[in-house]
Every structure is written in C-alpha cells, then in structure tokens.
All heavy atoms as a GROMACS GRO file, in nm:
protein
  610
    1MET      N    1  -1.696   3.586   2.090
    1MET     CA    2  -1.604   3.471   2.124
    1MET      C    3  -1.564   3.417   1.974
    1MET      O    4  -1.649   3.397   1.890
    1MET     CB    5  -1.665   3.364   2.197
    1MET     CG    6  -1.583   3.245   2.214
    1MET     SD    7  -1.669   3.111   2.306
    1MET     CE    8  -1.624   3.173   2.474
    2GLU      N    9  -1.436   3.404   1.964
    2GLU     CA   10  -1.392   3.348   1.839
    2GLU      C   11  -1.372   3.206   1.854
    2GLU      O   12  -1.308   3.154   1.940
    2GLU     CB   13  -1.253   3.416   1.809
    2GLU     CG   14  -1.191   3.375   1.679
    2GLU     CD   15  -1.054   3.438   1.641
    2GLU    OE1   16  -1.044   3.553   1.692
    2GLU    OE2   17  -0.974   3.371   1.577
    3TYR      N   18  -1.420   3.126   1.742
    3TYR     CA   19  -1.402   2.979   1.751
    3TYR      C   20  -1.306   2.944   1.650
    3TYR      O   21  -1.290   2.998   1.536
    3TYR     CB   22  -1.540   2.918   1.708
    3TYR     CG   23  -1.638   2.925   1.804
    3TYR    CD1   24  -1.740   3.023   1.804
    3TYR    CD2   25  -1.634   2.844   1.908
    3TYR    CE1   26  -1.838   3.028   1.894
    3TYR    CE2   27  -1.754   2.851   2.007
    3TYR     CZ   28  -1.847   2.950   2.005
    3TYR     OH   29  -1.935   2.950   2.103
    4ARG      N   30  -1.217   2.861   1.690
    4ARG     CA   31  -1.105   2.810   1.607
    4ARG      C   32  -1.134   2.665   1.573
    4ARG      O   33  -1.167   2.590   1.661
    4ARG     CB   34  -0.967   2.821   1.671
    4ARG     CG   35  -0.922   2.966   1.701
    4ARG     CD   36  -0.792   2.962   1.764
    4ARG     NE   37  -0.767   3.090   1.791
    4ARG     CZ   38  -0.640   3.140   1.824
    4ARG    NH1   39  -0.540   3.063   1.840
    4ARG    NH2   40  -0.625   3.271   1.862
    5THR      N   41  -1.123   2.642   1.453
    5THR     CA   42  -1.145   2.497   1.399
    5THR      C   43  -1.002   2.443   1.369
    5THR      O   44  -0.922   2.505   1.307
    5THR     CB   45  -1.240   2.492   1.290
    5THR    OG1   46  -1.182   2.562   1.180
    5THR    CG2   47  -1.384   2.546   1.306
    6THR      N   48  -0.985   2.316   1.409
    6THR     CA   49  -0.865   2.262   1.365
    6THR      C   50  -0.893   2.179   1.255
    6THR      O   51  -1.014   2.122   1.220
    6THR     CB   52  -0.815   2.159   1.476
    6THR    OG1   53  -0.915   2.076   1.510
    6THR    CG2   54  -0.780   2.232   1.614
    7PRO      N   55  -0.807   2.176   1.153
    7PRO     CA   56  -0.823   2.090   1.024
    7PRO      C   57  -0.840   1.954   1.057
    7PRO      O   58  -0.765   1.897   1.139
    7PRO     CB   59  -0.705   2.125   0.945
    7PRO     CG   60  -0.603   2.199   1.030
    7PRO     CD   61  -0.670   2.235   1.164
    8THR      N   62  -0.930   1.893   0.994
    8THR     CA   63  -0.962   1.752   0.994
    8THR      C   64  -0.832   1.676   0.925
    8THR      O   65  -0.828   1.698   0.807
    8THR     CB   66  -1.086   1.709   0.938
    8THR    OG1   67  -1.202   1.790   1.007
    8THR    CG2   68  -1.119   1.559   0.959
    9PRO      N   69  -0.774   1.598   0.994
    9PRO     CA   70  -0.673   1.521   0.916
    9PRO      C   71  -0.721   1.419   0.804
    9PRO      O   72  -0.834   1.364   0.824
    9PRO     CB   73  -0.602   1.423   1.028
    9PRO     CG   74  -0.700   1.426   1.144
    9PRO     CD   75  -0.788   1.546   1.127
   10THR      N   76  -0.661   1.422   0.702
   10THR     CA   77  -0.693   1.325   0.584
   10THR      C   78  -0.659   1.178   0.636
   10THR      O   79  -0.540   1.149   0.664
   10THR     CB   80  -0.631   1.364   0.459
   10THR    OG1   81  -0.671   1.500   0.440
   10THR    CG2   82  -0.681   1.275   0.355
   11LEU      N   83  -0.758   1.104   0.643
   11LEU     CA   84  -0.732   0.956   0.671
   11LEU      C   85  -0.686   0.883   0.544
   11LEU      O   86  -0.744   0.911   0.426
   11LEU     CB   87  -0.865   0.896   0.730
   11LEU     CG   88  -0.902   0.949   0.859
   11LEU    CD1   89  -1.036   0.880   0.914
   11LEU    CD2   90  -0.801   0.923   0.968
   12PRO      N   91  -0.601   0.792   0.562
   12PRO     CA   92  -0.559   0.712   0.446
   12PRO      C   93  -0.671   0.619   0.398
   12PRO      O   94  -0.749   0.575   0.478
   12PRO     CB   95  -0.432   0.638   0.500
   12PRO     CG   96  -0.457   0.623   0.646
   12PRO     CD   97  -0.522   0.758   0.678
   13GLU      N   98  -0.665   0.588   0.265
   13GLU     CA   99  -0.740   0.483   0.222
   13GLU      C  100  -0.682   0.347   0.239
   13GLU      O  101  -0.553   0.347   0.224
   13GLU     CB  102  -0.784   0.507   0.071
   13GLU     CG  103  -0.861   0.636   0.050
   13GLU     CD  104  -0.903   0.662  -0.090
   13GLU    OE1  105  -0.952   0.566  -0.166
   13GLU    OE2  106  -0.856   0.760  -0.148
   14PHE      N  107  -0.760   0.246   0.263
   14PHE     CA  108  -0.712   0.114   0.269
   14PHE      C  109  -0.736   0.027   0.159
   14PHE      O  110  -0.854   0.040   0.099
   14PHE     CB  111  -0.755   0.058   0.401
   14PHE     CG  112  -0.714   0.136   0.535
   14PHE    CD1  113  -0.813   0.186   0.612
   14PHE    CD2  114  -0.570   0.150   0.559
   14PHE    CE1  115  -0.764   0.263   0.719
   14PHE    CE2  116  -0.529   0.211   0.668
   14PHE     CZ  117  -0.624   0.284   0.752
   15LEU      N  118  -0.659  -0.077   0.144
   15LEU     CA  119  -0.689  -0.189   0.057
   15LEU      C  120  -0.691  -0.318   0.119
   15LEU      O  121  -0.598  -0.346   0.206
   15LEU     CB  122  -0.581  -0.192  -0.065
   15LEU     CG  123  -0.570  -0.072  -0.149
   15LEU    CD1  124  -0.434  -0.078  -0.229
   15LEU    CD2  125  -0.673  -0.054  -0.240
   16ARG      N  126  -0.775  -0.407   0.087
   16ARG     CA  127  -0.783  -0.541   0.142
   16ARG      C  128  -0.694  -0.638   0.065
   16ARG      O  129  -0.652  -0.593  -0.045
   16ARG     CB  130  -0.931  -0.594   0.147
   16ARG     CG  131  -1.024  -0.514   0.232
   16ARG     CD  132  -1.068  -0.588   0.340
   16ARG     NE  133  -1.166  -0.518   0.425
   16ARG     CZ  134  -1.191  -0.548   0.543
   16ARG    NH1  135  -1.144  -0.661   0.587
   16ARG    NH2  136  -1.268  -0.479   0.612
   17ARG      N  137  -0.662  -0.747   0.108
   17ARG     CA  138  -0.588  -0.843   0.040
   17ARG      C  139  -0.627  -0.864  -0.100
   17ARG      O  140  -0.535  -0.852  -0.187
   17ARG     CB  141  -0.578  -0.979   0.119
   17ARG     CG  142  -0.479  -1.083   0.062
   17ARG     CD  143  -0.493  -1.210   0.123
   17ARG     NE  144  -0.629  -1.264   0.127
   17ARG     CZ  145  -0.696  -1.322   0.036
   17ARG    NH1  146  -0.651  -1.334  -0.084
   17ARG    NH2  147  -0.814  -1.360   0.058
   18LYS      N  148  -0.746  -0.893  -0.141
   18LYS     CA  149  -0.788  -0.922  -0.266
   18LYS      C  150  -0.767  -0.794  -0.365
   18LYS      O  151  -0.724  -0.822  -0.480
   18LYS     CB  152  -0.936  -0.959  -0.264
   18LYS     CG  153  -0.968  -1.090  -0.221
   18LYS     CD  154  -1.110  -1.134  -0.223
   18LYS     CE  155  -1.131  -1.274  -0.176
   18LYS     NZ  156  -1.277  -1.316  -0.184
   19GLU      N  157  -0.783  -0.683  -0.294
   19GLU     CA  158  -0.766  -0.559  -0.389
   19GLU      C  159  -0.619  -0.540  -0.409
   19GLU      O  160  -0.576  -0.503  -0.527
   19GLU     CB  161  -0.813  -0.448  -0.312
   19GLU     CG  162  -0.963  -0.442  -0.293
   19GLU     CD  163  -1.015  -0.325  -0.196
   19GLU    OE1  164  -0.952  -0.315  -0.102
   19GLU    OE2  165  -1.103  -0.262  -0.246
   20VAL      N  166  -0.528  -0.579  -0.314
   20VAL     CA  167  -0.383  -0.561  -0.341
   20VAL      C  168  -0.340  -0.662  -0.446
   20VAL      O  169  -0.258  -0.639  -0.532
   20VAL     CB  170  -0.303  -0.589  -0.203
   20VAL    CG1  171  -0.146  -0.592  -0.234
   20VAL    CG2  172  -0.336  -0.478  -0.109
   21CYS      N  173  -0.390  -0.786  -0.436
   21CYS     CA  174  -0.369  -0.892  -0.540
   21CYS      C  175  -0.410  -0.850  -0.672
   21CYS      O  176  -0.320  -0.867  -0.756
   21CYS     CB  177  -0.420  -1.021  -0.488
   21CYS     SG  178  -0.356  -1.105  -0.353
   22ALA      N  179  -0.514  -0.787  -0.689
   22ALA     CA  180  -0.575  -0.749  -0.822
   22ALA      C  181  -0.480  -0.639  -0.863
   22ALA      O  182  -0.451  -0.628  -0.992
   22ALA     CB  183  -0.707  -0.710  -0.799
   23LEU      N  184  -0.452  -0.541  -0.788
   23LEU     CA  185  -0.379  -0.416  -0.823
   23LEU      C  186  -0.244  -0.455  -0.869
   23LEU      O  187  -0.184  -0.401  -0.973
   23LEU     CB  188  -0.372  -0.321  -0.704
   23LEU     CG  189  -0.323  -0.178  -0.733
   23LEU    CD1  190  -0.401  -0.110  -0.847
   23LEU    CD2  191  -0.320  -0.098  -0.604
   24THR      N  192  -0.178  -0.548  -0.796
   24THR     CA  193  -0.029  -0.568  -0.814
   24THR      C  194  -0.023  -0.695  -0.917
   24THR      O  195   0.081  -0.727  -0.983
   24THR     CB  196   0.041  -0.617  -0.699
   24THR    OG1  197  -0.032  -0.734  -0.634
   24THR    CG2  198   0.038  -0.492  -0.605
   25ASP      N  199  -0.139  -0.775  -0.940
   25ASP     CA  200  -0.136  -0.899  -1.014
   25ASP      C  201  -0.036  -0.992  -0.969
   25ASP      O  202   0.018  -1.073  -1.028
   25ASP     CB  203  -0.100  -0.861  -1.162
   25ASP     CG  204  -0.145  -0.978  -1.273
   25ASP    OD1  205  -0.238  -1.056  -1.223
   25ASP    OD2  206  -0.078  -1.000  -1.360
   26MET      N  207  -0.043  -0.998  -0.817
   26MET     CA  208   0.052  -1.089  -0.754
   26MET      C  209  -0.044  -1.182  -0.658
   26MET      O  210  -0.141  -1.130  -0.617
   26MET     CB  211   0.167  -1.024  -0.667
   26MET     CG  212   0.259  -0.956  -0.758
   26MET     SD  213   0.397  -0.887  -0.657
   26MET     CE  214   0.330  -0.781  -0.535
   27SER      N  215   0.002  -1.291  -0.634
   27SER     CA  216  -0.066  -1.376  -0.521
   27SER      C  217  -0.050  -1.339  -0.400
   27SER      O  218   0.053  -1.268  -0.355
   27SER     CB  219  -0.028  -1.526  -0.553
   27SER     OG  220   0.112  -1.543  -0.502
   28SER      N  221  -0.122  -1.384  -0.306
   28SER     CA  222  -0.115  -1.367  -0.171
   28SER      C  223   0.027  -1.402  -0.111
   28SER      O  224   0.080  -1.333  -0.032
   28SER     CB  225  -0.224  -1.428  -0.084
   28SER     OG  226  -0.352  -1.371  -0.102
   29THR      N  227   0.062  -1.532  -0.159
   29THR     CA  228   0.188  -1.576  -0.122
   29THR      C  229   0.297  -1.496  -0.159
   29THR      O  230   0.395  -1.475  -0.081
   29THR     CB  231   0.200  -1.722  -0.179
   29THR    OG1  232   0.089  -1.805  -0.129
   29THR    CG2  233   0.329  -1.789  -0.128
   30THR      N  234   0.306  -1.440  -0.271
   30THR     CA  235   0.401  -1.352  -0.322
   30THR      C  236   0.413  -1.219  -0.248
   30THR      O  237   0.527  -1.186  -0.199
   30THR     CB  238   0.390  -1.322  -0.474
   30THR    OG1  239   0.401  -1.452  -0.547
   30THR    CG2  240   0.501  -1.230  -0.525
   31ILE      N  241   0.296  -1.166  -0.225
   31ILE     CA  242   0.294  -1.050  -0.146
   31ILE      C  243   0.349  -1.078   0.001
   31ILE      O  244   0.432  -0.999   0.056
   31ILE     CB  245   0.154  -0.997  -0.131
   31ILE    CG1  246   0.113  -0.941  -0.278
   31ILE    CG2  247   0.136  -0.872  -0.029
   31ILE    CD1  248  -0.041  -0.909  -0.292
   32TRP      N  249   0.304  -1.187   0.055
   32TRP     CA  250   0.360  -1.233   0.194
   32TRP      C  251   0.518  -1.247   0.191
   32TRP      O  252   0.583  -1.196   0.279
   32TRP     CB  253   0.292  -1.355   0.241
   32TRP     CG  254   0.336  -1.405   0.365
   32TRP    CD1  255   0.293  -1.364   0.496
   32TRP    CD2  256   0.436  -1.514   0.397
   32TRP    NE1  257   0.367  -1.442   0.592
   32TRP    CE2  258   0.446  -1.533   0.530
   32TRP    CE3  259   0.503  -1.592   0.304
   32TRP    CZ2  260   0.533  -1.626   0.583
   32TRP    CZ3  261   0.596  -1.683   0.363
   32TRP    CH2  262   0.605  -1.702   0.499
   33ARG      N  263   0.556  -1.318   0.098
   33ARG     CA  264   0.721  -1.328   0.086
   33ARG      C  265   0.782  -1.199   0.062
   33ARG      O  266   0.887  -1.169   0.119
   33ARG     CB  267   0.746  -1.420  -0.035
   33ARG     CG  268   0.708  -1.557  -0.014
   33ARG     CD  269   0.742  -1.654  -0.130
   33ARG     NE  270   0.704  -1.795  -0.097
   33ARG     CZ  271   0.670  -1.881  -0.187
   33ARG    NH1  272   0.662  -1.855  -0.324
   33ARG    NH2  273   0.632  -1.997  -0.165
   34LEU      N  274   0.727  -1.113  -0.030
   34LEU     CA  275   0.800  -0.982  -0.052
   34LEU      C  276   0.785  -0.894   0.088
   34LEU      O  277   0.882  -0.827   0.120
   34LEU     CB  278   0.740  -0.904  -0.157
   34LEU     CG  279   0.763  -0.961  -0.300
   34LEU    CD1  280   0.676  -0.886  -0.408
   34LEU    CD2  281   0.910  -0.941  -0.341
   35THR      N  282   0.674  -0.894   0.144
   35THR     CA  283   0.662  -0.822   0.285
   35THR      C  284   0.760  -0.877   0.377
   35THR      O  285   0.824  -0.794   0.448
   35THR     CB  286   0.521  -0.839   0.328
   35THR    OG1  287   0.438  -0.787   0.234
   35THR    CG2  288   0.505  -0.754   0.452
   36ASN      N  289   0.780  -1.005   0.398
   36ASN     CA  290   0.866  -1.065   0.489
   36ASN      C  291   1.009  -1.029   0.455
   36ASN      O  292   1.104  -1.018   0.552
   36ASN     CB  293   0.854  -1.217   0.515
   36ASN     CG  294   0.719  -1.247   0.587
   36ASN    OD1  295   0.676  -1.164   0.650
   36ASN    ND2  296   0.684  -1.367   0.584
   37ALA      N  297   1.034  -1.008   0.331
   37ALA     CA  298   1.180  -0.985   0.283
   37ALA      C  299   1.198  -0.822   0.281
   37ALA      O  300   1.312  -0.781   0.256
   37ALA     CB  301   1.192  -1.028   0.145
   38GLY      N  302   1.100  -0.759   0.329
   38GLY     CA  303   1.107  -0.604   0.339
   38GLY      C  304   1.110  -0.534   0.203
   38GLY      O  305   1.150  -0.428   0.188
   39LYS      N  306   1.048  -0.615   0.101
   39LYS     CA  307   1.046  -0.554  -0.033
   39LYS      C  308   0.908  -0.503  -0.076
   39LYS      O  309   0.882  -0.480  -0.201
   39LYS     CB  310   1.101  -0.655  -0.123
   39LYS     CG  311   1.252  -0.699  -0.104
   39LYS     CD  312   1.293  -0.795  -0.196
   39LYS     CE  313   1.439  -0.828  -0.174
   39LYS     NZ  314   1.491  -0.920  -0.269
   40PHE      N  315   0.816  -0.507   0.011
   40PHE     CA  316   0.663  -0.467  -0.011
   40PHE      C  317   0.616  -0.401   0.125
   40PHE      O  318   0.650  -0.445   0.231
   40PHE     CB  319   0.588  -0.590  -0.048
   40PHE     CG  320   0.464  -0.553  -0.108
   40PHE    CD1  321   0.450  -0.516  -0.233
   40PHE    CD2  322   0.339  -0.563  -0.034
   40PHE    CE1  323   0.314  -0.476  -0.296
   40PHE    CE2  324   0.214  -0.524  -0.091
   40PHE     CZ  325   0.204  -0.491  -0.222
   41PRO      N  326   0.523  -0.307   0.096
   41PRO     CA  327   0.472  -0.232   0.228
   41PRO      C  328   0.406  -0.338   0.310
   41PRO      O  329   0.335  -0.431   0.261
   41PRO     CB  330   0.372  -0.141   0.155
   41PRO     CG  331   0.400  -0.128   0.020
   41PRO     CD  332   0.476  -0.253  -0.028
   42SER      N  333   0.422  -0.326   0.430
   42SER     CA  334   0.362  -0.407   0.530
   42SER      C  335   0.208  -0.360   0.559
   42SER      O  336   0.177  -0.262   0.533
   42SER     CB  337   0.422  -0.380   0.678
   42SER     OG  338   0.556  -0.428   0.660
   43ALA      N  339   0.129  -0.471   0.591
   43ALA     CA  340  -0.002  -0.439   0.614
   43ALA      C  341  -0.019  -0.387   0.757
   43ALA      O  342   0.066  -0.403   0.835
   43ALA     CB  343  -0.084  -0.590   0.600
   44VAL      N  344  -0.128  -0.326   0.778
   44VAL     CA  345  -0.168  -0.262   0.910
   44VAL      C  346  -0.282  -0.341   0.972
   44VAL      O  347  -0.382  -0.383   0.901
   44VAL     CB  348  -0.218  -0.116   0.892
   44VAL    CG1  349  -0.257  -0.056   1.008
   44VAL    CG2  350  -0.123  -0.033   0.821
   45SER      N  351  -0.262  -0.379   1.100
   45SER     CA  352  -0.365  -0.458   1.170
   45SER      C  353  -0.461  -0.357   1.229
   45SER      O  354  -0.435  -0.274   1.303
   45SER     CB  355  -0.306  -0.535   1.279
   45SER     OG  356  -0.234  -0.636   1.242
   46LEU      N  357  -0.588  -0.368   1.175
   46LEU     CA  358  -0.699  -0.291   1.229
   46LEU      C  359  -0.762  -0.366   1.352
   46LEU      O  360  -0.824  -0.299   1.439
   46LEU     CB  361  -0.800  -0.260   1.124
   46LEU     CG  362  -0.746  -0.167   0.995
   46LEU    CD1  363  -0.862  -0.150   0.914
   46LEU    CD2  364  -0.692  -0.043   1.051
   47SER      N  365  -0.756  -0.492   1.343
   47SER     CA  366  -0.816  -0.574   1.444
   47SER      C  367  -0.744  -0.706   1.445
   47SER      O  368  -0.676  -0.718   1.352
   47SER     CB  369  -0.972  -0.591   1.426
   47SER     OG  370  -1.005  -0.673   1.317
   48PRO      N  371  -0.777  -0.795   1.537
   48PRO     CA  372  -0.702  -0.936   1.524
   48PRO      C  373  -0.723  -1.002   1.396
   48PRO      O  374  -0.624  -1.075   1.348
   48PRO     CB  375  -0.746  -1.001   1.648
   48PRO     CG  376  -0.797  -0.905   1.743
   48PRO     CD  377  -0.846  -0.785   1.660
   49ARG      N  378  -0.835  -0.976   1.326
   49ARG     CA  379  -0.865  -1.056   1.202
   49ARG      C  380  -0.865  -0.959   1.078
   49ARG      O  381  -0.901  -1.024   0.975
   49ARG     CB  382  -0.998  -1.123   1.217
   49ARG     CG  383  -0.985  -1.245   1.337
   49ARG     CD  384  -1.110  -1.323   1.340
   49ARG     NE  385  -1.135  -1.379   1.221
   49ARG     CZ  386  -1.248  -1.464   1.191
   49ARG    NH1  387  -1.334  -1.481   1.284
   49ARG    NH2  388  -1.262  -1.522   1.072
   50THR      N  389  -0.827  -0.838   1.090
   50THR     CA  390  -0.837  -0.739   0.973
   50THR      C  391  -0.705  -0.677   0.962
   50THR      O  392  -0.661  -0.612   1.034
   50THR     CB  393  -0.939  -0.639   1.008
   50THR    OG1  394  -1.068  -0.705   1.033
   50THR    CG2  395  -0.968  -0.561   0.882
   51ARG      N  396  -0.641  -0.719   0.846
   51ARG     CA  397  -0.522  -0.648   0.804
   51ARG      C  398  -0.549  -0.586   0.666
   51ARG      O  399  -0.608  -0.650   0.579
   51ARG     CB  400  -0.408  -0.758   0.790
   51ARG     CG  401  -0.377  -0.811   0.927
   51ARG     CD  402  -0.271  -0.907   0.921
   51ARG     NE  403  -0.158  -0.874   0.854
   51ARG     CZ  404  -0.041  -0.802   0.909
   51ARG    NH1  405  -0.059  -0.753   1.037
   51ARG    NH2  406   0.066  -0.768   0.840
   52VAL      N  407  -0.493  -0.459   0.658
   52VAL     CA  408  -0.519  -0.381   0.534
   52VAL      C  409  -0.381  -0.319   0.495
   52VAL      O  410  -0.297  -0.304   0.578
   52VAL     CB  411  -0.629  -0.276   0.553
   52VAL    CG1  412  -0.762  -0.349   0.569
   52VAL    CG2  413  -0.592  -0.175   0.667
   53TRP      N  414  -0.372  -0.270   0.366
   53TRP     CA  415  -0.261  -0.193   0.327
   53TRP      C  416  -0.299  -0.055   0.303
   53TRP      O  417  -0.415  -0.022   0.260
   53TRP     CB  418  -0.199  -0.258   0.198
   53TRP     CG  419  -0.136  -0.387   0.214
   53TRP    CD1  420   0.008  -0.402   0.221
   53TRP    CD2  421  -0.180  -0.519   0.235
   53TRP    NE1  422   0.040  -0.529   0.242
   53TRP    CE2  423  -0.078  -0.597   0.253
   53TRP    CE3  424  -0.306  -0.570   0.242
   53TRP    CZ2  425  -0.086  -0.737   0.256
   53TRP    CZ3  426  -0.325  -0.685   0.255
   53TRP    CH2  427  -0.211  -0.783   0.266
   54VAL      N  428  -0.206   0.039   0.315
   54VAL     CA  429  -0.238   0.174   0.295
   54VAL      C  430  -0.222   0.196   0.146
   54VAL      O  431  -0.126   0.157   0.090
   54VAL     CB  432  -0.142   0.282   0.374
   54VAL    CG1  433  -0.167   0.410   0.328
   54VAL    CG2  434  -0.152   0.259   0.523
   55LYS      N  435  -0.332   0.239   0.084
   55LYS     CA  436  -0.338   0.259  -0.071
   55LYS      C  437  -0.223   0.326  -0.119
   55LYS      O  438  -0.156   0.287  -0.216
   55LYS     CB  439  -0.466   0.320  -0.094
   55LYS     CG  440  -0.487   0.326  -0.241
   55LYS     CD  441  -0.639   0.387  -0.283
   55LYS     CE  442  -0.664   0.383  -0.421
   55LYS     NZ  443  -0.808   0.434  -0.447
   56GLN      N  444  -0.186   0.442  -0.056
   56GLN     CA  445  -0.071   0.530  -0.112
   56GLN      C  446   0.053   0.453  -0.097
   56GLN      O  447   0.139   0.476  -0.195
   56GLN     CB  448  -0.081   0.658  -0.015
   56GLN     CG  449   0.047   0.745  -0.054
   56GLN     CD  450   0.036   0.871   0.021
   56GLN    OE1  451  -0.036   0.894   0.113
   56GLN    NE2  452   0.132   0.952  -0.004
   57ASP      N  453   0.081   0.370   0.000
   57ASP     CA  454   0.207   0.286   0.007
   57ASP      C  455   0.215   0.191  -0.119
   57ASP      O  456   0.310   0.176  -0.156
   57ASP     CB  457   0.203   0.214   0.138
   57ASP     CG  458   0.215   0.314   0.266
   57ASP    OD1  459   0.254   0.416   0.242
   57ASP    OD2  460   0.204   0.249   0.373
   58VAL      N  461   0.102   0.127  -0.138
   58VAL     CA  462   0.105   0.025  -0.251
   58VAL      C  463   0.118   0.102  -0.381
   58VAL      O  464   0.200   0.049  -0.460
   58VAL     CB  465  -0.023  -0.068  -0.248
   58VAL    CG1  466  -0.034  -0.151  -0.366
   58VAL    CG2  467  -0.044  -0.139  -0.105
   59HIS      N  468   0.059   0.206  -0.400
   59HIS     CA  469   0.071   0.287  -0.533
   59HIS      C  470   0.213   0.337  -0.542
   59HIS      O  471   0.274   0.334  -0.652
   59HIS     CB  472  -0.028   0.400  -0.532
   59HIS     CG  473  -0.165   0.363  -0.570
   59HIS    ND1  474  -0.199   0.358  -0.709
   59HIS    CD2  475  -0.262   0.300  -0.507
   59HIS    CE1  476  -0.330   0.307  -0.718
   59HIS    NE2  477  -0.366   0.271  -0.591
   60ARG      N  478   0.277   0.391  -0.425
   60ARG     CA  479   0.412   0.430  -0.421
   60ARG      C  480   0.508   0.320  -0.465
   60ARG      O  481   0.598   0.324  -0.562
   60ARG     CB  482   0.453   0.486  -0.300
   60ARG     CG  483   0.597   0.551  -0.306
   60ARG     CD  484   0.630   0.611  -0.162
   60ARG     NE  485   0.529   0.691  -0.113
   60ARG     CZ  486   0.460   0.667   0.007
   60ARG    NH1  487   0.481   0.563   0.084
   60ARG    NH2  488   0.372   0.761   0.051
   61TRP      N  489   0.480   0.195  -0.419
   61TRP     CA  490   0.566   0.080  -0.452
   61TRP      C  491   0.552   0.047  -0.600
   61TRP      O  492   0.646   0.014  -0.661
   61TRP     CB  493   0.514  -0.043  -0.370
   61TRP     CG  494   0.599  -0.171  -0.387
   61TRP    CD1  495   0.713  -0.204  -0.314
   61TRP    CD2  496   0.570  -0.271  -0.467
   61TRP    NE1  497   0.754  -0.330  -0.369
   61TRP    CE2  498   0.672  -0.365  -0.464
   61TRP    CE3  499   0.462  -0.288  -0.562
   61TRP    CZ2  500   0.679  -0.488  -0.540
   61TRP    CZ3  501   0.471  -0.405  -0.646
   61TRP    CH2  502   0.560  -0.507  -0.636
   62LEU      N  503   0.438   0.052  -0.646
   62LEU     CA  504   0.411   0.023  -0.792
   62LEU      C  505   0.488   0.123  -0.873
   62LEU      O  506   0.548   0.102  -0.982
   62LEU     CB  507   0.269   0.024  -0.835
   62LEU     CG  508   0.187  -0.107  -0.782
   62LEU    CD1  509   0.038  -0.079  -0.792
   62LEU    CD2  510   0.224  -0.229  -0.856
   63ASP      N  511   0.479   0.255  -0.834
   63ASP     CA  512   0.541   0.367  -0.908
   63ASP      C  513   0.692   0.343  -0.917
   63ASP      O  514   0.755   0.358  -1.023
   63ASP     CB  515   0.508   0.494  -0.852
   63ASP     CG  516   0.360   0.549  -0.888
   63ASP    OD1  517   0.302   0.490  -0.963
   63ASP    OD2  518   0.321   0.637  -0.811
   64GLU      N  519   0.749   0.294  -0.803
   64GLU     CA  520   0.895   0.263  -0.804
   64GLU      C  521   0.928   0.159  -0.888
   64GLU      O  522   1.037   0.155  -0.954
   64GLU     CB  523   0.926   0.236  -0.652
   64GLU     CG  524   0.931   0.348  -0.554
   64GLU     CD  525   0.943   0.312  -0.414
   64GLU    OE1  526   0.971   0.204  -0.378
   64GLU    OE2  527   0.939   0.409  -0.328
   65ARG      N  528   0.846   0.052  -0.898
   65ARG     CA  529   0.877  -0.063  -0.991
   65ARG      C  530   0.866  -0.021  -1.143
   65ARG      O  531   0.960  -0.069  -1.215
   65ARG     CB  532   0.772  -0.174  -0.973
   65ARG     CG  533   0.769  -0.237  -0.826
   65ARG     CD  534   0.886  -0.319  -0.779
   65ARG     NE  535   0.993  -0.246  -0.718
   65ARG     CZ  536   0.992  -0.180  -0.611
   65ARG    NH1  537   0.888  -0.170  -0.527
   65ARG    NH2  538   1.096  -0.117  -0.554
   66ILE      N  539   0.777   0.065  -1.159
   66ILE     CA  540   0.756   0.110  -1.303
   66ILE      C  541   0.887   0.199  -1.340
   66ILE      O  542   0.954   0.180  -1.443
   66ILE     CB  543   0.632   0.182  -1.323
   66ILE    CG1  544   0.512   0.097  -1.312
   66ILE    CG2  545   0.637   0.266  -1.446
   66ILE    CD1  546   0.380   0.162  -1.300
   67ALA      N  547   0.917   0.290  -1.249
   67ALA     CA  548   1.037   0.369  -1.264
   67ALA      C  549   1.155   0.291  -1.294
   67ALA      O  550   1.244   0.326  -1.378
   67ALA     CB  551   1.064   0.479  -1.155
   68GLN      N  552   1.180   0.188  -1.209
   68GLN     CA  553   1.295   0.105  -1.222
   68GLN      C  554   1.300   0.022  -1.364
   68GLN      O  555   1.406   0.002  -1.423
   68GLN     CB  556   1.305  -0.003  -1.108
   68GLN     CG  557   1.338   0.052  -0.977
   68GLN     CD  558   1.318  -0.047  -0.864
   68GLN    OE1  559   1.293  -0.170  -0.882
   68GLN    NE2  560   1.353  -0.016  -0.732
   69ALA      N  561   1.180  -0.030  -1.399
   69ALA     CA  562   1.183  -0.091  -1.522
   69ALA      C  563   1.204  -0.007  -1.645
   69ALA      O  564   1.272  -0.042  -1.737
   69ALA     CB  565   1.032  -0.162  -1.549
   70ARG      N  566   1.166   0.122  -1.639
   70ARG     CA  567   1.183   0.219  -1.744
   70ARG      C  568   1.324   0.255  -1.743
   70ARG      O  569   1.389   0.273  -1.859
   70ARG     CB  570   1.088   0.354  -1.721
   70ARG     CG  571   0.947   0.317  -1.761
   70ARG     CD  572   0.863   0.445  -1.738
   70ARG     NE  573   0.735   0.403  -1.787
   70ARG     CZ  574   0.630   0.480  -1.756
   70ARG    NH1  575   0.640   0.585  -1.690
   70ARG    NH2  576   0.510   0.446  -1.800
   71HIS      N  577   1.383   0.271  -1.632
   71HIS     CA  578   1.531   0.309  -1.614
   71HIS      C  579   1.614   0.197  -1.684
   71HIS      O  580   1.709   0.220  -1.757
   71HIS     CB  581   1.567   0.323  -1.464
   71HIS     CG  582   1.715   0.358  -1.458
   71HIS    ND1  583   1.769   0.481  -1.490
   71HIS    CD2  584   1.816   0.297  -1.411
   71HIS    CE1  585   1.898   0.480  -1.474
   71HIS    NE2  586   1.930   0.381  -1.419
   72ARG      N  587   1.572   0.069  -1.667
   72ARG     CA  588   1.653  -0.042  -1.728
   72ARG      C  589   1.610  -0.065  -1.873
   72ARG      O  590   1.663  -0.155  -1.939
   72ARG     CB  591   1.618  -0.177  -1.651
   72ARG     CG  592   1.680  -0.172  -1.505
   72ARG     CD  593   1.659  -0.306  -1.452
   72ARG     NE  594   1.517  -0.362  -1.456
   72ARG     CZ  595   1.436  -0.364  -1.362
   72ARG    NH1  596   1.474  -0.310  -1.242
   72ARG    NH2  597   1.322  -0.413  -1.377
   73GLY      N  598   1.510  -0.005  -1.914
   73GLY     CA  599   1.473  -0.004  -2.051
   73GLY      C  600   1.366  -0.108  -2.073
   73GLY      O  601   1.353  -0.172  -2.180
   74GLY      N  602   1.301  -0.152  -1.962
   74GLY     CA  603   1.212  -0.278  -1.973
   74GLY      C  604   1.065  -0.237  -2.003
   74GLY      O  605   0.984  -0.326  -2.019
   75ALA      N  606   1.042  -0.110  -2.002
   75ALA     CA  607   0.895  -0.075  -2.022
   75ALA      C  608   0.881   0.054  -2.107
   75ALA      O  609   0.964   0.145  -2.117
   75ALA     CB  610   0.826  -0.051  -1.887
   0.00000   0.00000   0.00000
C-alpha cells in the first residue's frame, strides 16, 4: 500500500499590537487611523479579545513605504 502525504501548509507568523508599534515606530492610534483609512494592513481576529497582524503583510507594507521614499529621493 502506498501512502501519500499532503504537504503541511505554512502558517503565517503573527504580530501583536506592541510588536507592530515597535516595528513601525507608530502609535496604536496612528495604526488604527491608517487601518481605518485602508492604508495599513488590517488585523485578524483570533478570538473576541485577540487581534493580530500577519507579519508578512506588515513587512510588505514597510517595504512599500521604503520603496516610495527612495523613489522620491527621501532615503
């Protein structure tokens, strides 16, 4: 009998609010405002009291900001 294994999906890494604030050097309020304006990745609700951000989404957002700044000659 041949056994087939299905590849295990890679789960995303998550960041908590304090980690997002430290990584972006922005306050919770600024992150909330940008998220509501559609200019920052949305948090994911894991439970009624637990919201996290997908690490890859936040890093992609930061990479885009850096690219924009370099394009404008700001960095």
